C-alpha positions in Angstrom: -18.3 -35.3 6.5 -18.1 -33.9 3.0 -20.6 -31.2 3.9 -18.4 -30.0 6.7 -15.3 -29.9 4.4 -17.2 -28.0 1.8 -18.6 -25.6 4.4 -15.1 -24.9 5.8 -13.7 -24.5 2.3 -16.4 -22.0 1.4 -15.8 -20.0 4.6 -12.0 -19.9 3.9 -12.4 -18.8 0.3 -15.2 -16.3 1.2 -12.9 -14.8 3.8 -10.0 -14.5 1.4 -12.4 -12.9 -1.2 -13.6 -10.4 1.4 -10.0 -9.6 2.4 -9.0 -9.1 -1.2 -12.0 -6.9 -1.9 -11.3 -4.8 1.2 -7.6 -4.5 0.3 -8.6 -3.2 -3.2 -10.9 -0.6 -1.7 -8.3 0.5 0.7 -5.8 1.0 -2.1 -8.3 2.9 -4.2 -9.1 5.3 -1.3 -5.4 5.7 -0.6 -4.7 6.6 -4.2 -7.5 9.1 -4.2 -6.3 10.8 -1.0 -2.7 10.8 -2.4 -3.9 12.5 -5.6 -5.9 15.1 -3.6 -2.9 15.8 -1.4 -0.6 16.1 -4.4 -2.9 18.5 -6.2 -3.4 20.7 -3.1 0.3 20.7 -2.4 1.1 21.6 -6.0 -1.4 24.5 -6.0 -0.1 25.9 -2.6 3.5 25.7 -3.9 2.6 27.6 -7.1 0.8 30.4 -5.2 3.8 31.0 -2.8 
């Protein structure tokens, strides 16, 4: 009985950990893309 409870708890916590890790990577990638877009937009605006 306790083994099943611990297994379910480990799966839930592991899933939450994976979700948080994926969310952090998505935010990092979004920030990098935003900075690249801002720099490219700024340089195009300066040229014109």
